[in-house]
DSSP file (Angstrom, degrees, kcal/mol; ACC not computed):
  #  RESIDUE AA STRUCTURE BP1 BP2  ACC     N-H-->O    O-->H-N    N-H-->O    O-->H-N    TCO  KAPPA ALPHA  PHI   PSI    X-CA   Y-CA   Z-CA
    1    1 A X     >        0   0    0      0, 0.0     4,-2.7     0, 0.0     5,-0.2   0.000 360.0 360.0 360.0 -42.5    0.0    0.0    0.0
    2    2 A X  H  >  +     0   0    0      1,-0.2     4,-2.4     2,-0.2     5,-0.2   0.939 360.0  45.7 -60.2 -48.6    2.8    2.4    0.9
    3    3 A X  H  > S+     0   0    0      1,-0.2     4,-2.5     2,-0.2    -1,-0.2   0.926 114.2  47.7 -62.7 -46.0    4.6    1.9   -2.4
    4    4 A X  H  > S+     0   0    0      1,-0.2     4,-2.7     2,-0.2     5,-0.2   0.905 111.0  51.9 -62.4 -41.1    1.4    2.2   -4.5
    5    5 A X  H  X S+     0   0    0     -4,-2.7     4,-2.4     2,-0.2    -1,-0.2   0.929 111.3  47.0 -61.9 -45.3    0.4    5.4   -2.6
    6    6 A X  H  X S+     0   0    0     -4,-2.4     4,-1.4    -5,-0.2    -2,-0.2   0.921 113.0  48.9 -62.7 -44.0    3.8    7.0   -3.2
    7    7 A X  H  <>S+     0   0    0     -4,-2.5     5,-2.5     1,-0.2     3,-0.2   0.911 111.2  49.5 -63.6 -42.3    3.7    6.0   -6.9
    8    8 A X  H ><5S+     0   0    0     -4,-2.7     3,-1.9     1,-0.2    -1,-0.2   0.910 107.4  54.8 -63.1 -41.4    0.2    7.4   -7.3
    9    9 A X  H 3<5S+     0   0    0     -4,-2.4   112,-2.4     1,-0.3   113,-1.0   0.826 106.9  52.0 -60.7 -30.0    1.2   10.6   -5.6
   10   10 A X  T 3<5S-     0   0    0     -4,-1.4    -1,-0.3   110,-0.3    -2,-0.2   0.327 127.8 -98.9 -90.5   8.0    4.0   11.0   -8.2
   11   11 A X  T < 5S+     0   0    0     -3,-1.9    -3,-0.2     1,-0.3    -2,-0.1   0.472  75.0 140.8  94.9   2.8    1.5   10.5  -11.0
   12   12 A X      < -     0   0    0     -5,-2.5     2,-0.4    -6,-0.2    -1,-0.3  -0.464  49.1-126.1 -75.3 150.2    2.0    6.8  -11.8
   13   13 A X        -     0   0    0     -2,-0.1     2,-0.5     2,-0.0    -1,-0.1  -0.792  18.3-147.5 -94.1 141.7   -1.0    4.7  -12.7
   14   14 A X        -     0   0    0     -2,-0.4     2,-0.3    -6,-0.0   -10,-0.0  -0.925  18.1-175.1-111.0 132.8   -1.6    1.6  -10.7
   15   15 A X        -     0   0    0     -2,-0.5     2,-0.5     2,-0.0    -2,-0.0  -0.882  18.6-136.6-126.6 157.9   -3.1   -1.5  -12.4
   16   16 A X        -     0   0    0     -2,-0.3     2,-0.7     3,-0.0     3,-0.1  -0.956   7.7-159.9-114.6 131.4   -4.3   -4.9  -11.3
   17   17 A X    >   -     0   0    0     -2,-0.5     3,-1.9     1,-0.1    -2,-0.0  -0.919   1.8-164.0-109.9 105.4   -3.5   -8.0  -13.3
   18   18 A X  T 3  S+     0   0    0     -2,-0.7    -1,-0.1     1,-0.3    -2,-0.0   0.679  88.5  57.9 -65.3 -14.9   -6.0  -10.7  -12.2
   19   19 A X  T 3  S+     0   0    0     -3,-0.1    -1,-0.3     2,-0.1     2,-0.0   0.538  82.3 111.5 -89.4  -7.3   -3.8  -13.3  -13.8
   20   20 A X    <   -     0   0    0     -3,-1.9     2,-0.5     1,-0.0    -4,-0.0  -0.340  56.7-149.1 -68.3 147.4   -0.8  -12.4  -11.8
   21   21 A X        -     0   0    0     -2,-0.0     2,-0.4     2,-0.0    -2,-0.1  -0.977  12.6-170.6-119.1 129.5    0.4  -14.9   -9.2
   22   22 A X        -     0   0    0     -2,-0.5     2,-0.5     2,-0.0    -2,-0.0  -0.957  10.2-150.9-121.5 140.4    2.1  -13.8   -6.0
   23   23 A X        -     0   0    0     -2,-0.4     2,-0.4     2,-0.0    -2,-0.0  -0.926  14.0-172.2-110.2 133.8    3.9  -15.9   -3.5
   24   24 A X        -     0   0    0     -2,-0.5     4,-0.1     1,-0.1    -2,-0.0  -0.970  27.5-136.0-128.4 140.2    4.0  -14.8    0.1
   25   25 A X  S    S+     0   0    0     -2,-0.4     2,-0.3     2,-0.1    -1,-0.1   0.626  91.5  33.5 -73.8 -11.0    5.9  -16.4    2.9
   26   26 A X  S    S-     0   0    0      0, 0.0     2,-0.2     0, 0.0    -2,-0.0  -0.955  95.6 -93.4-138.1 160.2    3.0  -16.1    5.3
   27   27 A X        -     0   0    0     -2,-0.3     2,-0.3     1,-0.0    -2,-0.1  -0.531  45.5-171.8 -71.9 135.8   -0.8  -16.3    4.9
   28   28 A X        +     0   0    0     -2,-0.2    -4,-0.0    -4,-0.1    -1,-0.0  -0.876  40.0  18.3-126.0 161.1   -2.4  -12.9    4.4
   29   29 A X        -     0   0    0     -2,-0.3     2,-0.3     2,-0.0    -2,-0.0  -0.011  66.8-123.5  74.2 177.6   -6.0  -11.8    4.3
   30   30 A X        -     0   0    0      4,-0.0     2,-0.4    -3,-0.0     9,-0.0  -0.972  31.8 -79.2-154.6 164.0   -9.0  -13.6    5.6
   31   31 A X    >   -     0   0    0     -2,-0.3     3,-1.8     1,-0.2     8,-0.0  -0.543  33.7-144.3 -69.7 124.8  -12.3  -14.8    4.4
   32   32 A X  T 3  S+     0   0    0     -2,-0.4    -1,-0.2     1,-0.3     7,-0.0   0.727  98.3  60.4 -64.1 -20.5  -14.7  -11.9    4.2
   33   33 A X  T 3  S+     0   0    0      2,-0.0    -1,-0.3     0, 0.0    -2,-0.1   0.471  80.9 113.6 -87.7  -1.1  -17.6  -14.2    5.3
   34   34 A X  S <  S-     0   0    0     -3,-1.8     2,-0.1     1,-0.1    -4,-0.0  -0.309  73.7-106.3 -68.8 152.8  -15.9  -15.1    8.6
   35   35 A X     >  -     0   0    0      1,-0.1     4,-2.3     4,-0.0     5,-0.2  -0.353  29.3-110.3 -71.5 160.1  -17.4  -14.0   11.9
   36   36 A X  H  > S+     0   0    0      1,-0.2     4,-2.3     2,-0.2     5,-0.2   0.904 120.0  52.9 -58.0 -42.2  -15.8  -11.2   13.8
   37   37 A X  H  > S+     0   0    0      1,-0.2     4,-2.4     2,-0.2    -1,-0.2   0.906 108.3  49.6 -62.2 -41.5  -14.7  -13.6   16.5
   38   38 A X  H  > S+     0   0    0      2,-0.2     4,-2.4     1,-0.2    -1,-0.2   0.890 110.0  51.5 -65.1 -39.2  -13.0  -15.9   13.9
   39   39 A X  H  X S+     0   0    0     -4,-2.3     4,-2.3     2,-0.2    -2,-0.2   0.904 110.0  49.5 -62.8 -41.1  -11.2  -12.9   12.4
   40   40 A X  H  X S+     0   0    0     -4,-2.3     4,-2.4     2,-0.2    -2,-0.2   0.916 111.3  48.9 -64.0 -42.8  -10.0  -11.9   15.9
   41   41 A X  H  X S+     0   0    0     -4,-2.4     4,-1.2     2,-0.2    -2,-0.2   0.892 111.1  50.0 -65.3 -39.1   -8.8  -15.4   16.5
   42   42 A X  H  X S+     0   0    0     -4,-2.4     4,-0.5     1,-0.2     3,-0.2   0.900 110.8  50.0 -64.1 -40.4   -7.0  -15.5   13.1
   43   43 A X  H >< S+     0   0    0     -4,-2.3     3,-1.2     1,-0.2    -2,-0.2   0.907 108.1  52.6 -64.8 -41.7   -5.4  -12.2   13.9
   44   44 A X  H 3< S+     0   0    0     -4,-2.4    -1,-0.2     1,-0.3    -2,-0.2   0.770 101.9  61.3 -65.4 -25.3   -4.2  -13.4   17.3
   45   45 A X  H 3< S+     0   0    0     -4,-1.2    -1,-0.3    -3,-0.2    -2,-0.2   0.641  82.8 101.7 -77.5 -14.0   -2.6  -16.4   15.6
   46   46 A X  S << S-     0   0    0     -3,-1.2     5,-0.0    -4,-0.5    -3,-0.0  -0.358  88.2 -91.6 -69.7 150.3   -0.2  -14.3   13.6
   47   47 A X     >  -     0   0    0      1,-0.1     4,-1.8     4,-0.0     3,-0.5  -0.274  34.4-117.4 -59.7 148.1    3.4  -14.0   14.8
   48   48 A X  H  > S+     0   0    0      1,-0.2     4,-2.6     2,-0.2     5,-0.2   0.858 112.7  55.2 -57.7 -39.4    4.1  -11.0   17.1
   49   49 A X  H  > S+     0   0    0      1,-0.2     4,-2.7     2,-0.2    -1,-0.2   0.874 106.2  51.5 -65.5 -35.9    6.5   -9.4   14.7
   50   50 A X  H  > S+     0   0    0     -3,-0.5     4,-2.2     2,-0.2    -1,-0.2   0.915 111.9  46.3 -65.7 -43.2    3.9   -9.4   11.9
   51   51 A X  H  X S+     0   0    0     -4,-1.8     4,-2.1     2,-0.2     5,-0.2   0.914 113.2  50.2 -65.3 -42.0    1.3   -7.7   14.2
   52   52 A X  H  X S+     0   0    0     -4,-2.6     4,-2.5     1,-0.2     5,-0.2   0.956 113.0  44.6 -59.1 -53.4    3.9   -5.2   15.4
   53   53 A X  H  X S+     0   0    0     -4,-2.7     4,-2.8     1,-0.2     5,-0.3   0.855 111.0  55.0 -63.2 -36.3    5.0   -4.2   11.8
   54   54 A X  H  X S+     0   0    0     -4,-2.2     4,-1.9    -5,-0.2    -1,-0.2   0.942 111.5  42.6 -62.3 -48.7    1.4   -4.0   10.6
   55   55 A X  H  X S+     0   0    0     -4,-2.1     4,-1.7     2,-0.2    -2,-0.2   0.948 118.8  44.4 -63.8 -49.3    0.3   -1.6   13.3
   56   56 A X  H  X S+     0   0    0     -4,-2.5     4,-2.3    -5,-0.2    -2,-0.2   0.927 114.5  47.6 -62.6 -46.6    3.4    0.6   13.0
   57   57 A X  H  X S+     0   0    0     -4,-2.8     4,-2.5    -5,-0.2    -1,-0.2   0.824 108.2  54.2 -70.6 -31.4    3.5    0.6    9.2
   58   58 A X  H  X S+     0   0    0     -4,-1.9     4,-1.5    -5,-0.3    -1,-0.2   0.922 110.3  48.2 -64.2 -42.8   -0.1    1.5    8.8
   59   59 A X  H  X S+     0   0    0     -4,-1.7     4,-1.6    -5,-0.2    -2,-0.2   0.937 114.0  46.3 -60.6 -48.2    0.4    4.5   11.1
   60   60 A X  H  X S+     0   0    0     -4,-2.3     4,-2.6     1,-0.2     5,-0.3   0.874 105.2  60.2 -65.1 -38.9    3.5    5.6    9.2
   61   61 A X  H  X S+     0   0    0     -4,-2.5     4,-2.1     1,-0.2     5,-0.3   0.900 106.0  47.7 -58.8 -42.0    1.9    5.2    5.7
   62   62 A X  H  X S+     0   0    0     -4,-1.5     4,-1.7     1,-0.2    -1,-0.2   0.944 116.1  42.9 -64.5 -46.8   -0.8    7.8    6.6
   63   63 A X  H  < S+     0   0    0     -4,-1.6    -2,-0.2     1,-0.2    -1,-0.2   0.795 118.2  44.9 -72.4 -27.6    1.7   10.3    7.9
   64   64 A X  H  < S+     0   0    0     -4,-2.6    -1,-0.2    -5,-0.2    -2,-0.2   0.841 124.0  28.0 -83.2 -33.7    4.2    9.8    5.2
   65   65 A X  H  < S+     0   0    0     -4,-2.1     2,-0.3    -5,-0.3    -2,-0.2   0.617  95.8  89.6-110.4 -15.3    1.9    9.8    2.2
   66   66 A X  S  < S-     0   0    0     -4,-1.7     2,-0.1    -5,-0.3    51,-0.1  -0.634  76.5-114.1 -90.5 144.6   -1.1   11.9    2.9
   67   67 A X     >  -     0   0    0     -2,-0.3     4,-2.3     1,-0.1     3,-0.4  -0.438  26.2-117.6 -71.1 147.7   -1.3   15.6    2.2
   68   68 A X  H  > S+     0   0    0      1,-0.3     4,-2.4     2,-0.2     5,-0.2   0.880 114.3  54.3 -55.7 -42.3   -1.6   17.8    5.3
   69   69 A X  H  > S+     0   0    0      1,-0.2     4,-2.7     2,-0.2    -1,-0.3   0.883 109.2  48.7 -62.6 -36.7   -5.0   19.2    4.2
   70   70 A X  H  > S+     0   0    0     -3,-0.4     4,-2.9     2,-0.2    -1,-0.2   0.896 108.7  52.6 -69.4 -39.4   -6.3   15.6    3.9
   71   71 A X  H  < S+     0   0    0     -4,-2.3     4,-0.4     2,-0.2    -2,-0.2   0.915 112.8  46.1 -60.2 -41.0   -5.0   14.7    7.3
   72   72 A X  H >< S+     0   0    0     -4,-2.4     3,-0.8    -5,-0.2     4,-0.3   0.942 115.2  44.9 -66.0 -47.7   -6.8   17.8    8.7
   73   73 A X  H 3< S+     0   0    0     -4,-2.7     3,-0.3     1,-0.2    -2,-0.2   0.856 121.3  39.1 -66.1 -34.7  -10.0   17.0    6.8
   74   74 A X  T >X S+     0   0    0     -4,-2.9     4,-3.0     1,-0.2     3,-0.5   0.364  83.1 111.7 -95.3   5.0   -9.9   13.3    7.7
   75   75 A X  H <> S+     0   0    0     -3,-0.8     4,-3.0    -4,-0.4     5,-0.2   0.864  76.0  50.4 -50.0 -45.8   -8.7   13.9   11.3
   76   76 A X  H 3> S+     0   0    0     -4,-0.3     4,-2.2    -3,-0.3    -1,-0.2   0.912 115.5  43.1 -61.5 -39.2  -11.9   12.8   13.0
   77   77 A X  H <> S+     0   0    0     -3,-0.5     4,-2.6     2,-0.2    -2,-0.2   0.904 115.0  48.5 -71.7 -42.0  -12.0    9.5   11.0
   78   78 A X  H  X S+     0   0    0     -4,-3.0     4,-2.8     2,-0.2     5,-0.2   0.922 112.6  49.8 -61.9 -43.7   -8.2    8.9   11.4
   79   79 A X  H  X S+     0   0    0     -4,-3.0     4,-2.5    -5,-0.3    -2,-0.2   0.929 112.0  47.1 -61.8 -46.2   -8.6    9.5   15.1
   80   80 A X  H  X S+     0   0    0     -4,-2.2     4,-2.4    -5,-0.2    -1,-0.2   0.902 113.3  48.5 -63.7 -41.2  -11.5    7.1   15.4
   81   81 A X  H  X S+     0   0    0     -4,-2.6     4,-2.5     2,-0.2    -2,-0.2   0.926 112.6  47.6 -65.4 -43.1   -9.8    4.4   13.4
   82   82 A X  H  X S+     0   0    0     -4,-2.8     4,-2.6     2,-0.2    -2,-0.2   0.889 111.6  51.1 -65.8 -37.8   -6.6    4.8   15.5
   83   83 A X  H  X S+     0   0    0     -4,-2.5     4,-2.8    -5,-0.2     5,-0.2   0.921 110.5  49.2 -62.3 -43.2   -8.6    4.6   18.7
   84   84 A X  H  X S+     0   0    0     -4,-2.4     4,-2.4     2,-0.2    -2,-0.2   0.920 113.3  46.0 -63.1 -43.2  -10.4    1.5   17.5
   85   85 A X  H  X S+     0   0    0     -4,-2.5     4,-2.6     2,-0.2    -1,-0.2   0.895 112.5  51.2 -65.8 -38.8   -7.1   -0.2   16.6
   86   86 A X  H  X S+     0   0    0     -4,-2.6     4,-2.6     2,-0.2    -2,-0.2   0.929 111.4  46.9 -64.0 -45.0   -5.6    0.9   19.9
   87   87 A X  H  X S+     0   0    0     -4,-2.8     4,-2.1     2,-0.2     5,-0.3   0.894 110.5  53.0 -63.6 -39.9   -8.5   -0.5   21.9
   88   88 A X  H  X>S+     0   0    0     -4,-2.4     4,-3.5    -5,-0.2     5,-0.8   0.946 111.6  45.8 -58.1 -48.1   -8.3   -3.7   19.8
   89   89 A X  H  X5S+     0   0    0     -4,-2.6     4,-1.0     3,-0.2     8,-0.2   0.897 109.9  55.5 -61.7 -40.0   -4.6   -4.0   20.7
   90   90 A X  H  <5S+     0   0    0     -4,-2.6    -1,-0.2     1,-0.2    -2,-0.2   0.887 122.2  25.5 -60.5 -40.5   -5.3   -3.2   24.3
   91   91 A X  H  <5S+     0   0    0     -4,-2.1    -2,-0.2    -5,-0.1    -1,-0.2   0.800 139.4  16.9 -96.2 -32.0   -7.8   -6.1   24.7
   92   92 A X  H  <5S+     0   0    0     -4,-3.5    -3,-0.2    -5,-0.3    -2,-0.1   0.587 131.7  30.6-119.6 -13.8   -6.8   -8.6   22.0
   93   93 A X    ><< +     0   0    0     -4,-1.0     3,-2.0    -5,-0.8     4,-0.3  -0.332  61.2 160.6-146.1  53.9   -3.3   -7.9   20.9
   94   94 A X  G >  S+     0   0    0      1,-0.3     3,-1.6     2,-0.2     4,-0.3   0.802  71.7  62.3 -54.8 -36.1   -1.5   -6.3   23.9
   95   95 A X  G >  S+     0   0    0      1,-0.3     3,-0.9     2,-0.2    -1,-0.3   0.773  95.2  61.2 -62.3 -26.7    2.0   -7.1   22.5
   96   96 A X  G X  S+     0   0    0     -3,-2.0     3,-1.7     1,-0.2     4,-0.5   0.549  78.8  87.7 -80.2  -5.7    1.4   -4.8   19.5
   97   97 A X  G X> S+     0   0    0     -3,-1.6     3,-1.3    -4,-0.3     4,-0.9   0.832  77.8  65.1 -61.2 -30.1    0.9   -1.8   21.7
   98   98 A X  H <> S+     0   0    0     -3,-0.9     4,-2.1    -4,-0.3    -1,-0.3   0.725  87.1  71.9 -65.3 -18.1    4.7   -1.2   21.6
   99   99 A X  H <> S+     0   0    0     -3,-1.7     4,-2.7     1,-0.2    -1,-0.3   0.836  92.1  56.4 -64.7 -32.0    4.2   -0.6   17.9
  100  100 A X  H <> S+     0   0    0     -3,-1.3     4,-2.4    -4,-0.5    -1,-0.2   0.904 107.3  47.7 -66.2 -40.3    2.5    2.7   18.8
  101  101 A X  H  X S+     0   0    0     -4,-0.9     4,-2.4     2,-0.2    -2,-0.2   0.901 113.3  48.3 -65.9 -39.8    5.6    3.8   20.7
  102  102 A X  H  X S+     0   0    0     -4,-2.1     4,-1.6     2,-0.2    -2,-0.2   0.897 111.3  50.8 -66.4 -39.5    7.8    2.7   17.8
  103  103 A X  H  < S+     0   0    0     -4,-2.7    -2,-0.2     2,-0.2    -1,-0.2   0.922 112.9  44.7 -63.7 -44.0    5.6    4.6   15.3
  104  104 A X  H >< S+     0   0    0     -4,-2.4     3,-1.3     1,-0.2     4,-0.4   0.894 110.7  55.4 -67.3 -39.1    5.7    7.8   17.4
  105  105 A X  H 3< S+     0   0    0     -4,-2.4     3,-0.3     1,-0.3    -1,-0.2   0.818 113.5  41.1 -63.0 -30.8    9.5    7.3   17.8
  106  106 A X  T 3X S+     0   0    0     -4,-1.6     4,-2.1     1,-0.2    -1,-0.3   0.297  85.2 103.5 -98.1   9.1    9.9    7.2   14.0
  107  107 A X  H <> S+     0   0    0     -3,-1.3     4,-2.6     1,-0.2     5,-0.2   0.891  78.8  51.0 -61.7 -41.9    7.4   10.0   13.3
  108  108 A X  H  > S+     0   0    0     -4,-0.4     4,-1.8    -3,-0.3    -1,-0.2   0.877 109.2  52.1 -64.9 -35.8   10.1   12.6   12.6
  109  109 A X  H  > S+     0   0    0      2,-0.2     4,-1.4     1,-0.2    -1,-0.2   0.906 111.4  47.0 -64.0 -41.6   11.8   10.2   10.2
  110  110 A X  H  X S+     0   0    0     -4,-2.1     4,-0.7     1,-0.2    -2,-0.2   0.884 108.5  54.6 -68.0 -38.2    8.4    9.7    8.4
  111  111 A X  H >< S+     0   0    0     -4,-2.6     3,-0.6     1,-0.2    -1,-0.2   0.856 106.2  52.6 -65.7 -33.5    7.8   13.5    8.3
  112  112 A X  H >< S+     0   0    0     -4,-1.8     3,-1.6     1,-0.2    -1,-0.2   0.870 103.3  57.9 -66.3 -35.7   11.2   14.0    6.6
  113  113 A X  H >< S+     0   0    0     -4,-1.4     3,-1.2     1,-0.3    -1,-0.2   0.675  87.9  77.2 -69.0 -14.7   10.2   11.4    4.0
  114  114 A X  G X<  +     0   0    0     -4,-0.7     3,-2.7    -3,-0.6     4,-0.3   0.633  67.3  91.8 -68.1 -12.2    7.2   13.5    3.2
  115  115 A X  G X  S+     0   0    0     -3,-1.6     3,-1.9     1,-0.3     4,-0.3   0.794  71.5  69.7 -55.3 -28.0    9.5   15.8    1.2
  116  116 A X  G X  S+     0   0    0     -3,-1.2     3,-1.8     1,-0.3    -1,-0.3   0.760  81.8  74.4 -62.3 -21.7    8.7   13.8   -1.9
  117  117 A X  G X  S+     0   0    0     -3,-2.7     3,-1.6     1,-0.3    -1,-0.3   0.708  78.7  73.6 -65.4 -18.1    5.2   15.3   -1.8
  118  118 A X  G <  S+     0   0    0     -3,-1.9    -1,-0.3    -4,-0.3    -2,-0.2   0.806 100.3  45.5 -61.7 -26.8    6.7   18.5   -3.1
  119  119 A X  G <  S+     0   0    0     -3,-1.8    -1,-0.3    -4,-0.3    -2,-0.2   0.224  84.7 141.6 -98.7  12.7    7.0   16.7   -6.4
  120  120 A X    <   -     0   0    0     -3,-1.6  -110,-0.3     1,-0.1  -111,-0.1  -0.258  40.0-159.7 -59.4 139.7    3.5   15.3   -6.3
  121  121 A X  S    S+     0   0    0   -112,-2.4     2,-0.3  -113,-0.2  -111,-0.2   0.467  71.5  63.1 -98.1  -5.8    1.8   15.2   -9.7
  122  122 A X  S    S-     0   0    0   -113,-1.0     2,-0.3     2,-0.0    -2,-0.0  -0.738  80.5-118.3-116.7 168.0   -1.7   14.9   -8.2
  123  123 A X    >>  -     0   0    0     -2,-0.3     3,-1.2     1,-0.1     4,-1.2  -0.688  27.9-111.3-102.1 155.5   -3.8   17.2   -6.0
  124  124 A X  H 3> S+     0   0    0     -2,-0.3     4,-2.0     1,-0.3     5,-0.1   0.826 115.3  64.8 -55.1 -32.0   -5.0   16.4   -2.5
  125  125 A X  H 3> S+     0   0    0      1,-0.2     4,-1.4     2,-0.2    -1,-0.3   0.850  97.3  55.2 -62.5 -33.2   -8.6   16.3   -3.8
  126  126 A X  H <> S+     0   0    0     -3,-1.2     4,-1.2     1,-0.2    -1,-0.2   0.906 106.2  50.5 -66.6 -40.0   -7.7   13.3   -5.9
  127  127 A X  H  X S+     0   0    0     -4,-1.2     4,-1.2     1,-0.2     3,-0.4   0.896 105.5  57.1 -63.2 -39.0   -6.5   11.4   -2.9
  128  128 A X  H  < S+     0   0    0     -4,-2.0     4,-0.4     1,-0.2     3,-0.3   0.852 100.8  57.8 -61.5 -32.7   -9.8   12.3   -1.1
  129  129 A X  H >< S+     0   0    0     -4,-1.4     3,-1.1     1,-0.2    -1,-0.2   0.875 102.4  54.6 -63.9 -35.7  -11.7   10.6   -4.0
  130  130 A X  H 3< S+     0   0    0     -4,-1.2    -1,-0.2    -3,-0.4    -2,-0.2   0.823 103.1  57.3 -65.7 -29.2   -9.8    7.3   -3.3
  131  131 A X  T 3<        0   0    0     -4,-1.2    -1,-0.2    -3,-0.3    -2,-0.2   0.516 360.0 360.0 -83.3  -4.0  -10.9    7.4    0.3
  132  132 A X    <         0   0    0     -3,-1.1    -1,-0.2    -4,-0.4    -2,-0.1   0.482 360.0 360.0 -82.4 360.0  -14.6    7.5   -0.4
């Protein structure tokens, strides 16, 4: 997601090839028809490092790739989503809470990486269309 977001910000088109085959060293995704409880149990079964990196990297992707105006406009939604993820970690994935500290610790590094947005070929309004 991070790579695609950066490429789109720089004006690249992203395409999906339904015939492509990708190999992944771990199982990803889940059945959309699963119950919430089954999804929680599947999430808990993942290795701790995967859960840690997922939480931290999602946090960083938003701060690194989103335009400031979009962060401001989406602040209530971002805040609610982060609160929900934090509460989930608090009750079901306590070990991943340290990912928030790591994310905050690397925030200045991510903000420096935002410099590429000066060369963005798209406008913040286009990104807002993706979020609908």
